[in-house]
DOLOSE-88849 format. One record per residue: x, y, z of N, C-alpha, C, O, CB in turn. Coordinates in pm, whole numbers, plus 50000, padded with zeros to 5 digits. Atoms other than C-alpha are relative to their C-alpha. Glycine has a CB too. Example, Ala and Ser with C-alpha at 12.3 -4.5 7.8 and 13.67 -1.06 7.14 Angstrom:
BEGIN
500894988150000512304955050780500905012050000501945011850066499015000350125
499184988149994513674989450714499235010950073499745022050090500415004649858
//
This chain:
BEGIN
499604999050129853804763940905500005016850023499375023650103498944992149875
500644981950026853934801940821499494999849830499984992549744501735016050022
500214993850161852454814940475500245018049989500035028750045498114996249946
500314983950109852674845840298498925004749932498294998949843500755000949883
501024997750101850394863840175500225012649959500705021050035498614998350043
498964987850092851324891239913498495004049978497394998649994501344995549828
501604994349983848804915739854500525004649823501525006649754499435016750166
499534995150144848104924939527499505003649909498305004149884500504994149944
499654982150062849004950039299499915000349907500554992449838501215007950005
500504991250112847504968839037500904999249890500255001249787499855014450040
499024999250045850494966938859499874992949837500114998249728500894994750103
500145008250107849714936038622498864999049877498654992749773500034989850060
501474998850020846514946938564500005015449889498975019849838499065001850182
499324988650068848614980138367500414991949854499794995349753501485006750100
499025008050062850804955838151499174998949837499625002849729500284983750098
500405004950098848534944737912499845017349860500575019649763498474990050065
499984987250034847304982337782500645009049997500215017849923499505003850030
499094991950022850185002537829500724994149888501115001849800500745002950114
499465003550134851784975037567499274999449876499664997249761500514988850008
500934999750134848584977737372499915020349952499405025149851497944991050059
500564987350074848385015437324501635001849962501965000349845499005014550104
498414998550090852405021437278500014990349823500574995349726501564989950136
500455000450109851385000136986499345006149908499815010549803499694994750005
501124992650083848525014136846500605013549948500355017749835498625003250094
499044987250017850955047436875500784998549950500975008849886500525006150084
498585001150104854005036836696498984994949866499195002549772501584984950062
500504994150088851615028836445499005008449982499235010549863499874994149950
500034988350003849605055836448500765015349920500435022849829500074998750097
499034991650019852505078636442500664996949845500715005849760500994998450122
499615006550151854045055236113498755003649888499015006949772500154980750015
500874996750162850615061135888499735014850033499045018949940498194989849961
499964990450058850655098035972501195006249921501085015949846499635005950074
498624992650032854335104935886500984988749947502204990349945500695007950144
499355005750031855175073335749500705003249799500265010949714499274988650056
499754996150204856975073335340498264994449983497575004550000501784984449863
501224995949993853165060135304498615000250075497554994250065499874997349932
501214991949918851075078235540499495014449943500025023949888500545003350155
501164984450032848925106935467501425013449966501245020049863498645006650219
499424990350084852135133135425500564994349921501025000849827500745008850045
499105012350101853785101135250499585011749831500075018949745498854975350002
501024995150169850745110234980500125014649954500465017749840498054998650018
499254993850098851195142634966501285005349965501435013049870499555006549986
498974995450079854265149234912500174991749826500494998549728501354997450105
500455003450089853715122734641499625004949902499975004949784499514996150022
501414985750146850985147034466500665006849958500855009049838498605013550052
498934986850062853455174134495500754993549900500434995449782501215007550118
498915003550159856035158334258499344993849904499434999349795501374989250015
500545001750109854065138734059499175013049940499645014349827499254988650019
500154984550032852395174533981500955010649958500665021449907499605005250099
498894989450032856005189533945500354994549833500555001949737501574999050129
499405005950075856965159233706499085005949865499405009849753500124984750041
500855001650145853945162233495499995016049944499815018949826498124993350028
499434989250068854745198233476501154999949916500835000549797500245008150080
498605005750064858465191733348499564993249873500144995349766500874988350104
500005012850066857125165233166498985010449848499385010049731499004983250121
501044988950081854065193132967501095012549938500655021349864498645008450134
499694986450058857025218732891501194985949934501934991249852500545018250122
499195006850104859235188732730500034991849907500944986349845500574996550029
500754996250124856305183632506499845012049965500245011449849498894996149997
499454988550061856315220032429501314998149905501234999849783500315009250110
498734999149995859775216532386500234993049793500704997749690500684988950169
499505010050068859765185332156499195005549894499595004849778499904985250051
500614996450173856735202031921501125011449911501445014149795498105010250015
499124981050077858925235331848501164990949950501854995149857500835018350159
498735005050102861615209131748499544996549866500034999449757500794986550055
500205007850109859975191231532499325008449864499535008549742499104988350052
500844988950051857865215131405501465012649918501245022349846498905007950170
498114993050009862355230231355499484988449868498584991349790501954995550174
499505009749998862895199131222498924999949796499375002349684499724988850172
501204997850148859635198630902500865010349879501345009049766498135011650064
499554992150111860785226530768501234997249928501505001549816500125011950040
498755000650149864055214830628499704981249954500474972049929502495004050078
500045019050034862465178030555498334995449935497784984449925500254988550198
500855004650055859455184530397500015001349876498935002549818499125002850041
499445003350148861425182630041500105014449952500735015549846498924989549892
499574991650046861235222830026500825003350065500245012050129499405006949970
498864984649939864325241230195499065011050024498295014149932501345007849866
500984987749935862365271030400501755010449965502295014850067499144996650240
499114987149998865535296530265500494999350088501474993050128499595012149993
499484996249886865335312030544500514996050133501125003450209499475004950017
499425012249883866075282030817500894997349985501754996550073499574987950021
498165002850076868955273730597500755011549998501945008450010500124995349823
499744988949974869865303630615501985003450157503185004650180498105003850052
499315002249874870155303630966501414994650071502354998150143499334994150038
499315009549915871575275631031501704996849910502454987749943498824984350016
499134998450036874405282730805500905008750017502015008549964499804998849935
499164988449979875585313830940500354999250070501245007450090499795010150001
500655002149890874925296431281501724991749996502864995150027498184992650013
498735010150037877505270831206501375002849910502434996649909499394989049925
498505000950073879985283730973500425014850114501555015450162500055003349767
499694988449888879895318631225500375016249921501175024949955501584994050102
499874993450019879395340631005499185009849975498115007850032500514997349963
500484984650026878125377030885500085015249894500905023249848500395003550092
500194988250122877355402730658500275017950069499675025750143498014998149930
499774982249960879295437630675498475010150026498605019150108500935008549836
501144988249920875335458330719499334991350154498854997950246498265004449858
500284996949890874455436530988499994998250088501154994050095499575001350012
499824999549859874095434031360499604988150042498594981450019499335010450069
499705012549919875225407331565499164997950118499974999050210501385000150048
500545003349804872805399831927501024987750017501534982849916497774992650045
499225008349987874915373932090498864993650130498565001150223501655005550022
501055005449895872285350932319500964989150046501964984149993498374994249937
499045014449932873395322932580499804989849923498684990849874499624993850153
500435011450054873375290532410498964994250040498044992449961500774992550002
501465005549949870795275532616498585008649942497525002549930500005001450179
501604995150083867865300232449500284998049865499345004049814499425017650014
499455003450114869485289532090498864992349977498744981250029501384993949996
500725016050049866365272931908500254997249833499834986949781497995000250027
//
């Protein structure tokens, strides 16, 4: 009876370390580049800083608007404010006045 002897190959010994290296590479890549990784954290911090700056600008704009409303609501009307609003609403000017047109977004 003939028996075959197989030569032991070293490839079987490399399968587990190769799979482990691939898995570690995959998770390492996503830990750095993924949405919740190191770069993702930097992007979120940048976005937070931009939104906080926008929020500060909105708070300032709201403060300015509340100040203008307080001039109309405190029981005594500010005559200049009332005159300005009435002229803007009615589109009227006096003969001796000079009108400077501004874009609508810069009107307070």
